[in-house]
C-alpha positions as CSV (number, residue, x, y, z in Angstrom):
1,X,-29.3,15.5,-41.2
2,X,-31.6,14.8,-38.6
3,X,-34.5,14.5,-40.6
4,X,-32.8,12.1,-43.0
5,X,-32.1,9.6,-39.9
6,X,-35.8,9.6,-38.7
7,X,-37.1,9.4,-41.9
8,X,-34.9,6.1,-41.9
9,X,-35.5,4.7,-39.1
10,X,-39.0,5.2,-39.8
11,X,-38.6,3.7,-42.9
12,X,-36.6,0.5,-41.0
13,X,-39.7,0.1,-38.7
14,X,-42.2,0.6,-41.6
15,X,-40.2,-2.5,-43.4
16,X,-39.4,-4.5,-40.3
17,X,-42.2,-4.3,-38.2
18,X,-44.5,-6.9,-40.4
19,X,-42.1,-9.2,-41.0
20,X,-41.2,-9.4,-36.8
21,X,-42.5,-12.2,-35.1
22,X,-43.3,-11.3,-31.6
23,X,-45.3,-14.0,-30.3
24,X,-43.0,-16.4,-32.0
25,X,-43.3,-20.5,-30.5
26,X,-39.3,-19.4,-29.7
27,X,-38.8,-17.1,-26.9
28,X,-35.3,-15.9,-28.4
29,X,-37.4,-14.9,-31.8
30,X,-39.7,-12.9,-29.7
31,X,-36.9,-11.4,-27.6
32,X,-34.9,-10.3,-30.6
33,X,-38.1,-9.0,-32.1
34,X,-38.9,-6.7,-29.4
35,X,-35.3,-5.4,-28.9
36,X,-35.0,-4.6,-32.1
37,X,-37.9,-2.7,-32.2
38,X,-36.9,-1.0,-28.6
39,X,-33.6,-0.1,-30.6
40,X,-35.6,1.4,-33.8
41,X,-37.9,3.4,-31.7
42,X,-35.0,4.6,-29.5
43,X,-33.2,5.7,-32.7
44,X,-36.2,7.7,-34.1
45,X,-37.0,8.9,-30.8
46,X,-33.9,10.3,-30.2
47,X,-33.6,11.9,-33.7
48,X,-36.8,13.6,-33.1
49,X,-35.8,14.9,-29.9
50,X,-32.2,16.1,-31.5
51,X,-35.0,18.2,-34.2
52,X,-37.0,19.6,-31.4
53,X,-34.5,21.0,-29.2
54,X,-31.9,21.8,-31.0
55,X,-30.7,25.6,-30.8
56,X,-32.3,27.9,-33.0
57,X,-29.5,29.7,-34.9
58,X,-31.4,31.3,-37.5
59,X,-33.5,33.2,-34.8
60,X,-30.4,34.3,-32.8
61,X,-29.0,35.1,-35.8
62,X,-31.7,37.3,-36.9
63,X,-31.9,39.1,-33.2
64,X,-28.0,39.8,-33.6
65,X,-28.6,41.6,-37.0
66,X,-31.2,43.9,-35.5
67,X,-29.0,44.4,-32.7
68,X,-26.4,45.8,-35.2
69,X,-29.0,48.1,-37.1
70,X,-30.3,49.3,-33.9
71,X,-26.1,50.4,-33.2
72,X,-25.8,51.5,-36.5
73,X,-28.7,53.9,-36.5
74,X,-27.3,55.1,-33.1
75,X,-24.0,55.9,-34.3
76,X,-25.0,57.7,-37.0
77,X,-27.4,60.3,-34.8
């Protein structure tokens, strides 16, 4: 599910970056643009970190199956 969230955050950035005016004459508009970009990058970075450091359930399950097979072979002897 994190991949979907990461893609959505990327799509938001892709859509919004050309429309946000960082060098506006109005300082509040510039501040809003910078804060919006910062939060969008946090969202994308958090989801990317969650993808990179998620526990590898599949590998753990494969190792457990291998251990069970070894035990079964040892018990059969």
